[in-house]
Residue frames as qw, qx, qy, qz and C-alpha x, y, z in Angstrom:
[[0.695, -0.272, 0.497, 0.444, -1.78, 7.16, 98.72],
 [0.281, 0.727, -0.286, -0.557, -0.23, 8.85, 95.72],
 [0.929, 0.356, 0.100, -0.019, 0.02, 6.89, 92.45],
 [0.733, -0.237, 0.314, 0.555, 3.48, 5.78, 91.35],
 [0.024, -0.645, 0.252, 0.721, 5.38, 8.33, 89.28],
 [0.016, 0.232, -0.773, -0.591, 5.30, 6.14, 86.18],
 [0.302, 0.445, 0.831, -0.145, 1.59, 5.26, 86.30],
 [0.035, -0.029, 0.373, 0.927, 0.79, 7.07, 83.08],
 [0.213, -0.536, -0.742, -0.343, -2.90, 6.12, 83.23],
 [0.332, -0.689, -0.469, 0.443, -3.20, 8.06, 86.48],
 [0.199, -0.346, 0.152, 0.904, -1.56, 11.03, 84.78],
 [0.053, -0.277, -0.671, -0.686, -4.06, 10.74, 81.92],
 [0.290, -0.681, -0.672, -0.011, -6.95, 10.87, 84.38],
 [0.338, -0.599, -0.233, 0.688, -5.42, 13.83, 86.21],
 [0.140, -0.164, 0.346, 0.913, -4.89, 15.84, 83.02],
 [0.160, -0.438, -0.704, -0.536, -8.44, 15.17, 81.85],
 [0.332, -0.665, -0.615, 0.263, -9.89, 16.11, 85.24],
 [0.257, -0.367, -0.051, 0.892, -8.41, 19.59, 84.82],
 [0.139, 0.109, -0.380, -0.908, -10.61, 20.37, 81.81],
 [0.343, -0.332, -0.799, -0.366, -13.71, 18.13, 82.12],
 [0.231, -0.099, 0.424, -0.870, -16.66, 19.48, 84.10],
 [0.346, 0.337, 0.802, -0.351, -20.11, 18.33, 85.18],
 [0.526, 0.670, 0.300, -0.430, -22.45, 18.16, 82.21],
 [0.126, 0.632, -0.584, -0.493, -19.72, 17.77, 79.58],
 [0.942, 0.290, -0.043, -0.161, -19.50, 15.19, 76.81],
 [0.249, -0.649, 0.712, 0.101, -16.56, 12.77, 77.00],
 [0.867, 0.332, -0.290, -0.231, -15.37, 9.74, 75.03],
 [0.572, -0.458, 0.678, 0.062, -13.59, 6.52, 75.94],
 [0.558, 0.523, -0.492, -0.415, -12.21, 5.09, 72.70],
 [0.537, 0.180, -0.823, 0.053, -11.26, 1.76, 74.36],
 [0.666, -0.548, -0.017, -0.505, -13.70, 0.72, 77.08],
 [0.335, 0.339, -0.825, 0.304, -11.71, -2.34, 78.14],
 [0.391, -0.322, -0.823, 0.256, -12.71, -3.30, 81.67],
 [0.201, -0.813, -0.467, -0.283, -14.39, 0.03, 82.29],
 [0.533, -0.453, -0.273, 0.660, -11.89, 1.78, 84.55],
 [0.183, -0.030, 0.180, 0.966, -11.50, 4.84, 82.32],
 [0.232, -0.494, -0.599, -0.586, -15.21, 4.91, 81.46],
 [0.496, -0.668, -0.529, 0.169, -16.07, 5.08, 85.16],
 [0.405, -0.336, -0.097, 0.845, -13.57, 7.89, 85.76],
 [0.013, 0.181, 0.387, 0.904, -15.14, 9.89, 82.93],
 [0.366, -0.591, -0.642, -0.323, -18.66, 9.22, 84.22],
 [0.482, -0.603, -0.417, 0.479, -17.72, 10.55, 87.63],
 [0.292, -0.164, 0.091, 0.938, -16.23, 13.68, 86.07],
 [0.135, -0.223, -0.441, -0.859, -19.31, 14.61, 84.01],
 [0.278, 0.113, 0.629, -0.717, -21.97, 13.51, 86.48],
 [0.410, 0.428, 0.786, -0.174, -25.63, 12.78, 85.81],
 [0.384, 0.815, 0.158, -0.403, -26.04, 15.68, 83.38],
 [0.011, -0.637, 0.617, 0.461, -23.09, 14.65, 81.21],
 [0.900, 0.361, -0.038, -0.240, -22.65, 12.25, 78.34],
 [0.362, -0.524, 0.749, 0.185, -20.12, 9.41, 78.17],
 [0.867, 0.407, -0.122, -0.262, -19.64, 7.37, 75.00],
 [0.422, -0.534, 0.726, 0.099, -17.38, 4.31, 75.25],
 [0.752, 0.450, -0.352, -0.329, -16.34, 2.05, 72.38],
 [0.376, -0.428, 0.820, 0.049, -15.08, -1.52, 72.23],
 [0.575, 0.272, -0.603, -0.482, -15.10, -4.24, 69.59],
 [0.319, 0.050, -0.933, 0.156, -15.16, -7.03, 72.19],
 [0.597, -0.518, -0.420, -0.446, -18.40, -8.13, 73.79],
 [0.717, -0.336, -0.484, 0.373, -16.54, -9.26, 76.91],
 [0.308, 0.070, -0.190, 0.929, -15.13, -5.77, 77.38],
 [0.307, -0.388, -0.201, -0.846, -18.54, -4.15, 77.20],
 [0.725, -0.469, -0.483, -0.145, -20.02, -6.62, 79.69],
 [0.629, -0.202, -0.397, 0.638, -17.14, -5.95, 82.08],
 [0.088, 0.195, -0.031, 0.976, -17.57, -2.20, 81.66],
 [0.495, -0.466, -0.366, -0.636, -21.32, -2.44, 82.18],
 [0.732, -0.415, -0.514, 0.164, -20.84, -4.47, 85.37],
 [0.460, -0.081, -0.293, 0.834, -18.38, -1.91, 86.75],
 [0.122, -0.276, -0.113, -0.947, -20.70, 1.00, 85.98],
 [0.616, -0.461, -0.485, -0.416, -23.77, -0.76, 87.37],
 [0.671, -0.313, -0.522, 0.424, -21.93, -1.50, 90.60],
 [0.243, -0.073, -0.190, 0.949, -21.48, 2.27, 90.95],
 [0.206, 0.581, 0.570, -0.543, -25.18, 2.91, 90.53],
 [0.204, 0.443, -0.356, -0.797, -25.04, 3.93, 86.86],
 [0.716, 0.370, 0.554, -0.210, -27.31, 2.63, 84.10],
 [0.100, -0.409, 0.602, 0.679, -25.28, 2.26, 80.89],
 [0.727, 0.504, 0.227, -0.407, -27.13, 1.95, 77.58],
 [0.543, -0.117, 0.694, 0.458, -25.88, -0.39, 74.86],
 [0.523, 0.720, 0.046, -0.453, -26.05, 0.94, 71.30],
 [0.845, 0.264, 0.344, 0.312, -24.94, -0.37, 67.92],
 [0.414, -0.342, 0.263, 0.802, -22.09, 1.24, 66.05],
 [0.058, 0.236, 0.572, 0.783, -24.50, 2.05, 63.21],
 [0.128, -0.628, -0.740, 0.206, -27.22, 3.29, 65.54],
 [0.102, 0.830, 0.253, 0.486, -26.81, 6.94, 64.65],
 [0.206, 0.488, -0.367, 0.764, -25.61, 9.91, 66.74],
 [0.404, -0.439, -0.682, 0.422, -25.95, 10.07, 70.52],
 [0.037, -0.584, -0.171, -0.793, -28.14, 13.01, 71.48],
 [0.637, -0.685, -0.240, -0.260, -29.00, 12.33, 75.14],
 [0.168, -0.688, 0.600, -0.371, -27.23, 12.44, 78.49],
 [0.939, -0.217, 0.197, -0.180, -26.05, 9.26, 80.18],
 [0.305, -0.522, 0.761, 0.236, -23.46, 6.54, 79.60],
 [0.833, 0.442, -0.031, -0.332, -23.52, 4.79, 76.23],
 [0.531, -0.377, 0.721, 0.237, -21.56, 1.65, 75.35],
 [0.627, 0.596, -0.239, -0.440, -20.92, 1.17, 71.64],
 [0.801, -0.107, 0.570, 0.150, -20.23, -2.33, 70.34],
 [0.701, 0.660, 0.168, 0.213, -17.96, -1.54, 67.44],
 [0.674, 0.134, -0.024, 0.726, -14.80, 0.16, 66.28],
 [0.224, -0.728, -0.193, 0.618, -13.79, 3.54, 67.64],
 [0.279, -0.004, 0.489, 0.827, -13.08, 4.49, 64.04],
 [0.050, -0.615, -0.666, -0.419, -16.81, 5.34, 63.82],
 [0.279, -0.487, -0.477, 0.676, -16.59, 7.99, 66.55],
 [0.024, -0.131, 0.158, 0.979, -17.06, 10.98, 64.26],
 [0.348, -0.258, -0.605, -0.668, -20.50, 9.76, 63.19],
 [0.510, -0.475, -0.714, 0.069, -21.74, 8.88, 66.67],
 [0.360, -0.590, -0.346, 0.635, -20.61, 11.79, 68.87],
 [0.272, 0.715, 0.367, 0.530, -21.99, 15.07, 67.55],
 [0.319, -0.944, -0.039, -0.074, -21.37, 17.25, 70.62],
 [0.405, 0.689, -0.470, 0.374, -17.84, 18.61, 71.01],
 [0.834, -0.386, -0.355, 0.172, -16.18, 16.48, 73.71],
 [0.220, -0.918, 0.274, -0.183, -14.24, 18.12, 76.54],
 [0.346, -0.571, 0.744, -0.025, -12.18, 14.99, 77.16],
 [0.901, 0.280, -0.253, -0.213, -11.23, 11.84, 75.29],
 [0.416, -0.579, 0.701, -0.020, -9.14, 8.89, 76.46],
 [0.887, 0.293, -0.316, -0.166, -7.72, 5.81, 74.76],
 [0.543, -0.532, 0.649, -0.010, -5.83, 2.94, 76.34],
 [0.647, 0.493, -0.477, -0.333, -4.29, 1.12, 73.40],
 [0.041, -0.360, 0.926, -0.109, -3.08, -2.48, 73.18],
 [0.481, -0.180, -0.812, -0.276, -5.20, -5.45, 74.27],
 [0.638, -0.575, -0.125, -0.496, -7.88, -6.12, 76.87],
 [0.082, -0.471, 0.775, -0.415, -6.28, -6.94, 80.25],
 [0.530, -0.032, 0.769, -0.357, -7.18, -10.55, 80.98],
 [0.768, 0.500, 0.157, -0.369, -8.36, -11.07, 77.41],
 [0.876, 0.264, 0.267, 0.303, -6.85, -12.46, 74.23],
 [0.312, -0.679, 0.228, 0.624, -3.51, -10.65, 73.62],
 [0.388, 0.128, 0.663, 0.627, -3.88, -11.32, 69.90],
 [0.076, 0.804, 0.528, 0.262, -6.90, -8.97, 69.76],
 [0.414, -0.377, -0.103, 0.822, -5.24, -5.56, 69.77],
 [0.249, 0.869, 0.144, -0.401, -5.91, -2.02, 68.66],
 [0.721, 0.284, 0.391, 0.497, -4.63, -1.40, 65.13],
 [0.285, -0.291, 0.101, 0.908, -2.77, 1.64, 63.75],
 [0.002, 0.294, 0.578, 0.762, -5.26, 2.23, 60.93],
 [0.345, -0.689, -0.587, -0.249, -8.42, 2.33, 63.03],
 [0.488, -0.567, -0.310, 0.586, -6.66, 4.05, 65.94],
 [0.242, -0.165, 0.174, 0.940, -5.46, 6.93, 63.76],
 [0.145, -0.465, -0.602, -0.632, -8.88, 7.21, 62.13],
 [0.447, -0.709, -0.539, 0.088, -10.41, 7.54, 65.60],
 [0.443, -0.456, -0.130, 0.761, -7.82, 10.11, 66.69],
 [0.094, 0.142, 0.386, 0.906, -8.49, 12.20, 63.59],
 [0.280, -0.593, -0.650, -0.385, -12.21, 11.95, 64.31],
 [0.461, -0.720, -0.428, 0.294, -11.98, 13.22, 67.89],
 [0.369, -0.315, 0.055, 0.873, -9.47, 15.95, 67.08],
 [0.041, 0.353, 0.549, 0.756, -11.88, 17.08, 64.37],
 [0.385, -0.671, -0.441, -0.455, -14.57, 17.76, 66.97],
 [0.550, -0.298, -0.516, 0.586, -12.68, 18.30, 70.26],
 [0.144, -0.940, -0.307, -0.037, -14.00, 21.31, 72.18],
 [0.282, 0.726, -0.283, 0.560, -11.74, 24.37, 72.52],
 [0.310, -0.605, 0.541, -0.496, -9.74, 23.75, 75.69],
 [0.955, -0.118, 0.108, -0.248, -10.59, 20.05, 75.52],
 [0.137, -0.628, 0.763, 0.068, -7.98, 17.32, 75.82],
 [0.928, 0.191, -0.272, -0.172, -7.24, 13.98, 74.17],
 [0.361, -0.625, 0.681, -0.119, -5.17, 11.52, 76.24],
 [0.900, 0.269, -0.299, -0.166, -3.75, 8.37, 74.66],
 [0.571, -0.562, 0.598, -0.009, -1.80, 5.71, 76.58],
 [0.688, 0.543, -0.446, -0.182, 0.51, 3.83, 74.20],
 [0.802, -0.376, 0.463, -0.025, 1.89, 0.33, 74.80],
 [0.470, 0.681, -0.510, -0.232, 4.90, -0.42, 72.56],
 [0.267, -0.482, 0.826, -0.118, 5.96, -3.59, 74.39],
 [0.725, 0.145, 0.641, -0.205, 3.50, -6.15, 72.99],
 [0.428, 0.111, 0.726, 0.526, 3.42, -7.77, 69.57],
 [0.185, 0.668, 0.548, 0.468, 2.28, -5.12, 67.10],
 [0.296, -0.851, -0.311, 0.302, 2.54, -2.39, 69.72],
 [0.412, -0.426, 0.229, 0.772, 5.67, -0.73, 68.37],
 [0.210, 0.305, 0.611, 0.699, 4.14, -0.28, 64.92],
 [0.158, -0.815, -0.528, -0.178, 1.06, 1.36, 66.41],
 [0.448, -0.708, -0.127, 0.530, 3.22, 3.49, 68.70],
 [0.379, -0.124, 0.367, 0.840, 5.13, 4.89, 65.74],
 [0.032, 0.540, 0.602, 0.586, 1.91, 5.83, 63.94],
 [0.338, -0.839, -0.423, 0.063, 0.48, 7.47, 67.06],
 [0.484, -0.495, 0.053, 0.719, 3.75, 9.37, 67.63],
 [0.253, 0.143, 0.483, 0.826, 3.55, 10.67, 64.07],
 [0.120, -0.724, -0.605, -0.309, -0.08, 11.67, 64.54],
 [0.387, -0.831, -0.260, 0.305, 0.62, 13.83, 67.58],
 [0.456, -0.347, 0.245, 0.782, 3.77, 15.29, 66.06],
 [0.198, 0.284, 0.588, 0.731, 1.75, 16.28, 63.00],
 [0.083, -0.810, -0.570, 0.109, -0.96, 18.24, 64.83],
 [0.284, 0.697, 0.090, 0.653, -0.85, 21.91, 63.80],
 [0.433, -0.174, -0.486, 0.738, 0.81, 23.97, 66.52],
 [0.146, -0.161, 0.001, -0.976, -1.54, 26.91, 65.98],
 [0.665, -0.290, -0.352, -0.592, -4.50, 24.65, 66.83],
 [0.896, -0.356, -0.265, -0.024, -3.13, 22.21, 69.42],
 [0.133, -0.720, 0.630, -0.259, -0.69, 22.03, 72.29],
 [0.920, 0.017, -0.383, -0.084, 0.80, 18.56, 72.79],
 [0.368, -0.666, 0.596, -0.258, 2.61, 16.74, 75.57],
 [0.849, 0.126, -0.512, -0.038, 4.39, 13.38, 75.71],
 [0.503, -0.646, 0.475, -0.321, 5.12, 11.78, 79.08],
 [0.832, 0.276, -0.481, -0.008, 7.59, 8.86, 78.92],
 [0.796, -0.546, 0.244, 0.095, 9.46, 6.54, 81.25],
 [0.415, 0.820, -0.388, -0.069, 12.97, 7.23, 79.97],
 [0.063, -0.563, 0.817, -0.109, 14.90, 4.48, 81.75],
 [0.568, 0.037, 0.800, -0.191, 12.66, 1.46, 81.02],
 [0.149, 0.196, -0.696, -0.675, 12.49, 0.17, 77.47],
 [0.264, -0.261, -0.860, -0.350, 9.03, -0.77, 76.25],
 [0.020, -0.370, -0.668, 0.645, 7.19, 1.00, 79.09],
 [0.144, 0.767, 0.598, 0.181, 3.78, 2.54, 78.35],
 [0.237, -0.162, -0.055, 0.956, 3.75, 6.27, 77.74],
 [0.157, 0.735, 0.581, -0.312, 1.22, 9.07, 77.40],
 [0.195, 0.229, 0.349, 0.887, 0.37, 11.49, 74.61],
 [0.047, 0.703, 0.562, -0.433, -1.92, 14.44, 75.34],
 [0.198, 0.297, 0.365, 0.860, -3.27, 17.06, 72.93],
 [0.021, 0.623, 0.519, -0.585, -5.25, 20.15, 73.93],
 [0.300, 0.678, 0.474, 0.475, -7.33, 22.16, 71.44],
 [0.238, -0.030, -0.161, 0.957, -6.30, 25.78, 71.72],
 [0.122, 0.668, 0.581, -0.447, -9.11, 28.04, 72.86],
 [0.220, 0.667, -0.109, -0.704, -10.68, 30.19, 70.20],
 [0.071, 0.212, -0.833, -0.506, -10.36, 27.46, 67.57],
 [0.701, -0.020, -0.227, -0.676, -13.53, 26.02, 66.01],
 [0.662, -0.246, 0.639, -0.305, -14.88, 22.77, 67.48],
 [0.859, 0.289, 0.413, 0.089, -14.79, 21.10, 64.07],
 [0.096, 0.816, -0.417, -0.390, -11.85, 21.41, 61.74],
 [0.930, 0.366, -0.034, 0.020, -10.15, 19.60, 58.88],
 [0.600, -0.584, 0.416, 0.354, -6.57, 18.36, 58.78]]
């Protein structure tokens, strides 16, 4: 069964699957209930590296349960635990704003599902300041040909402010270094939408903005 046209998360997964291969490094900036983390783990396989972040303990437990049910063995690490240098799936208890100091290998794919944890406290949300810090961090090290996919939720309290900052971030990426795409539901106000950025090939895997 094909996903609905407006299921932007499915589009995010599809666009990442085009560039992520077995053995790659990938990042989930918002582990949530582990759906995206599991998709990334399947894409990179046993020889790849997945690093997933979340500030909520409940989210990491949910993600770990989902991964374990699929036969994976996620490893919990602290946000100040230093860089990840091994293969496997790593769950980081802390802000995704620390991504640049934890992931040292150029990632082929990065995903973020902004907003709040489904089934959790809707008052605990991603924030524009830390979100944009994380996006700068991953764009600074994204592999040539790699993609960053961000699902934005403007409909909840605080969501519109974050959406505006994220829109500005993608619009401000240098066109000689990145190609960008925005996929929106144009006839439903407040619907989630998708931003994607791809590092142009031939560009260095670390760069300043």
